[in-house]
N, C-alpha and C positions, 0 to 999 in steps of 0.2 A: 783814497776814496773807498768807502766800504760799500759792498754789494748788499742790498736788502732783499728780503723774500719777494717783494713786488718786482724787483729787477729780474729775479730768477723766473718768476711767473711770466713776465713780459718776454723774456728770452724764449721760453718754450712755447708761448702762445703765438709767436710769429705774427702773421697778418691778421689774426682774429680780432684784436681790439680795434683796428682800423675798419674792418668789415662791420663790426657791431656799431660803430659810430655813424655809418651811412644811414641816411634817413629812410631808405626803402628796405633795409635789412630787418627781418623779423627773427630769424634763427640762423645759427651756425652749428652744424653737426659734423662729427667725425665718426665714421663707422669703424668697426674692428679691422677692416682692410686698409684703413688710412685715408679713404676717399673723404674729402671735405665737401659737404653739401651746404649751400647757402639758400635760404628761403627769402625771396624778395617780394614785397607787395606787388601784386599784379602779374608776377612771373611764376611764382611757386619755387620749388626746390630745383637747383641745378648744381651739377658737379663743377666745383671751382678750384680744384687742386687736390694735393695729397699732403698729408702730414705723416711723418715717420711715426710708426707705432710706439717707438721708444719715447719720442717727444710727447705723444698723447699721454702716455703713462706718467712721465715725469711732470707734465703739466697738472694732471689730476692729483698726484702726490703732493706737489707744491701748493696747490689750492687747498687741499685738505689740511696740510700743516699750518698754512696761514690762517685758516678759519677755525682751527682747533678741532677738526673732525678726524675720526679714525677711518682709515681706508687701507684695507689689506684683504687677504684671502678670506678671513672670517667675517669681514665687513666690506664687501666688494662694491657697495653702492654709495655714491656721494651725492647728496642733495644740499646745495648751499648757494651762496651768492658769489659770483665771479668777482674777485676783489679789484680787478682793474677797471671795471665798468659799473658794478652794482647790479648787473643782470643775473638772472637765475641760471644755474648750471646743474645738470644732472649727469653724472659720469658713472661708468661701470668698468670693472676690471675682472680678471680671472678670479674665480671659476664661472662667473655668470656669463661672460662673453669670452671669445677666443683671444682677443686683444683689447686693450683699452679703447673705449668709445665714450663720446659725450655729446650732449646737446646744450647749447646756450641760447636761451630765449630772451630777447631784448624786452625792456620795459615798453609800454605802449607808446607808440610814436604818432599814431593817428587815431582820432576819436570818430566813431561812426554813430549816427543817431538811428533810431528805429526807422525813421523815414528813409535814410540812406539804404538800409537793408531792404525796405519795401521797394525802393526804386531799382535795386539790383535783382529783385526777385527772390531774395533769400527768405524774407518774411512776406506774409500776405498783406501787410500794411495795417493801418489803424481800422480799416473796415472789418477786419477779423475781430469778432467779439472777444476772444481770449487775449489778443494783443492789446486791444483797447482797455480791457479790464486791468491788465498788468500795468499799463502806463498810468491809468487813472489812480490805481492803488499806490503808486509811487515806488513800485518795485525796481524800476529802471528808468533812467533818462538818457543814457548813452551806453555804447558798447565799445570795447577796445579792439584795436586791429588784430591782436593775437587771438581773438575768439571769433573769427569769422564763421567757423563751422558750427560752433556750439555757443549759445548765449545763455549764460547762467543768470537767472533772476532770483534774488533772495528775498523771501518774505521776512521783513524785519521783525514782525511780531510772533510768528510761528516757526521761524527758521526752516521753512519749507524751501525746497529747491525745485525750480521749474527748468527743465532742459528743453529748449526749443531748437529742433533740428530743421534744416531746410525742407526735409521731406516727411517728417513725422513729429509728433509731440509726445512727450512722456512726462508724467508728473510723479515725482518721488517725494515721499515724506508727508503726504496728506493733500487735502483739497485746498484750492484757492478760496478765499473768503467770498 
């Protein structure tokens, strides 16, 4: 039986694919000190173990090889898709960080409507003229769970980006119609 590159990635990834498959997991991150942080819906980030720094480096190198990306001291940042799950991964190696580190963000697992954000107090709701105008203009009809702090609304016609924060609003790229 031959060993494939995906088998090697799975070996170095350890518990990460199983964590990413859990419904409430949004992110799995490993810091340069090897601490593994897991971000769960409704809980936030918590320390859930340690990954050997050598395994983190080998995992990133294996992912880069599988995805056809260059990862070395001259190109120490990896941004690609995690081949075992299809989720986004960003990793860094020396000299940018002291040891290999990475963050894997899952694809959206829960959809939130604007009304949900209004109910949670994140947005002021449809009574706010700006929110109502964005909704009526068709800029947004739902928001993904990975964007609870920042909601990006794209103007299809003018390619403007509106960033709505829970405590302030900032308009970049021009005015709304």
